[in-house]
C-alpha positions as CSV (number, residue, x, y, z in Angstrom):
1,M,-131.5,-247.6,21.2
2,G,-129.7,-250.9,21.6
3,I,-128.2,-250.8,18.1
4,S,-125.3,-253.3,18.2
5,D,-121.7,-252.4,17.3
6,T,-122.0,-254.9,14.5
7,K,-124.9,-253.0,13.0
8,L,-123.1,-249.7,13.4
9,T,-120.1,-251.2,11.6
10,D,-122.4,-252.5,8.8
11,I,-123.8,-248.9,8.5
12,T,-120.3,-247.5,8.0
13,I,-119.4,-250.1,5.5
14,G,-122.6,-249.3,3.6
15,L,-121.8,-245.6,3.6
16,G,-118.4,-246.4,2.2
17,Q,-120.1,-248.3,-0.6
18,G,-122.5,-245.4,-1.3
19,R,-125.6,-246.9,0.5
20,W,-127.6,-244.5,2.6
21,D,-131.2,-243.5,3.1
22,T,-130.8,-239.7,3.0
23,D,-127.8,-237.5,2.3
24,L,-128.5,-234.4,4.3
25,G,-125.5,-232.5,2.9
26,G,-122.3,-231.4,4.5
27,D,-121.2,-235.0,5.3
28,V,-124.4,-235.7,7.3
29,Y,-126.4,-238.8,6.6
30,K,-129.6,-240.3,7.9
31,I,-129.7,-244.0,8.1
32,R,-132.8,-246.1,8.8
33,V,-132.2,-249.1,11.1
34,A,-134.8,-251.9,11.6
35,R,-135.9,-252.8,15.1
36,P,-135.0,-256.4,15.9
37,G,-137.6,-258.7,14.2
38,E,-139.2,-255.8,12.4
39,G,-138.7,-253.7,9.3
40,K,-137.0,-250.3,8.9
41,S,-140.2,-248.2,8.3
42,G,-141.1,-248.1,12.0
43,G,-137.6,-248.6,13.3
44,Y,-134.8,-246.3,14.3
45,R,-133.0,-243.4,12.6
46,T,-129.4,-242.6,13.1
47,I,-127.6,-239.4,12.2
48,V,-124.0,-240.2,11.0
49,L,-121.2,-237.7,10.2
50,F,-119.2,-239.5,7.5
51,R,-116.4,-238.9,5.1
52,K,-115.3,-241.8,3.0
53,N,-112.0,-243.4,3.8
54,E,-111.6,-241.1,6.8
55,R,-114.1,-241.2,9.7
56,A,-117.6,-241.9,10.8
57,F,-119.3,-240.4,13.9
58,F,-122.7,-241.7,15.1
59,V,-124.1,-238.6,16.8
60,Y,-127.8,-239.2,17.2
61,G,-130.3,-242.0,17.2
62,F,-134.0,-241.9,17.6
63,A,-137.1,-244.1,17.3
64,K,-139.3,-243.2,14.4
65,S,-142.3,-243.5,16.8
66,D,-140.8,-240.8,19.0
67,K,-139.8,-238.3,16.3
68,D,-140.7,-238.0,12.7
69,N,-137.5,-236.2,11.6
70,I,-134.9,-233.7,12.8
71,E,-135.6,-230.0,12.8
72,D,-133.8,-227.5,10.5
73,W,-131.8,-226.1,13.5
74,E,-130.6,-229.6,14.3
75,L,-129.5,-230.2,10.8
76,K,-127.5,-227.0,10.8
77,H,-125.9,-228.1,14.1
78,Y,-125.0,-231.5,12.6
79,R,-123.4,-229.9,9.5
80,E,-121.3,-227.6,11.7
81,S,-120.4,-230.6,13.9
82,A,-119.4,-232.6,10.8
83,E,-117.1,-229.9,9.7
84,D,-115.4,-229.7,13.1
85,L,-115.3,-233.4,14.0
86,L,-114.2,-234.6,10.6
87,A,-111.3,-232.2,10.6
88,L,-109.9,-233.2,14.0
89,P,-106.3,-234.3,14.1
90,K,-105.7,-237.9,15.1
91,A,-104.0,-236.8,18.4
92,Q,-107.1,-234.9,19.4
93,I,-109.4,-237.9,18.6
94,E,-107.1,-240.2,20.7
95,A,-107.3,-237.7,23.6
96,M,-111.1,-237.6,23.3
97,L,-111.2,-241.4,23.3
98,G,-109.0,-241.5,26.4
99,E,-111.4,-239.0,28.2
100,G,-114.4,-241.0,27.2
101,T,-115.8,-238.1,25.1
102,L,-115.8,-240.5,22.1
103,I,-116.4,-244.2,22.1
104,E,-114.7,-246.3,19.4
105,I,-116.2,-249.3,17.7
106,I,-113.7,-252.0,17.0
107,T,-114.8,-255.0,14.9
108,E,-113.6,-258.6,15.0
109,A,-114.4,-258.9,11.3
110,K,-111.6,-256.5,10.5
111,N,-109.1,-258.2,12.9
112,E,-109.8,-255.4,15.3
113,Q,-108.9,-252.8,12.8
114,K,-110.4,-249.4,13.9
115,I,-113.2,-248.0,11.8
């Protein structure tokens, strides 16, 4: 969807401060993201698995014009994924990063502190 790393970082900071569009339960959040030069209403939606002071995983993004919302079966899958991913030990996450299964976002604003 072309959402920048900076915008993704802003989303995780907002989640940490209690700002989100929809709490879907089970550590799953839906966040609206504006298209460049436009508002949020017709923009993008991201599904984020998030646990404060621990981790955030961006698992799905879609344009509002392509899809109104996620289906019930998708939500169930995201909740299960949140339970699994948010419980992973650091060593396993490092291995997944090394394999390319996960991509890490590193911000300059945090002196390259990992988020």
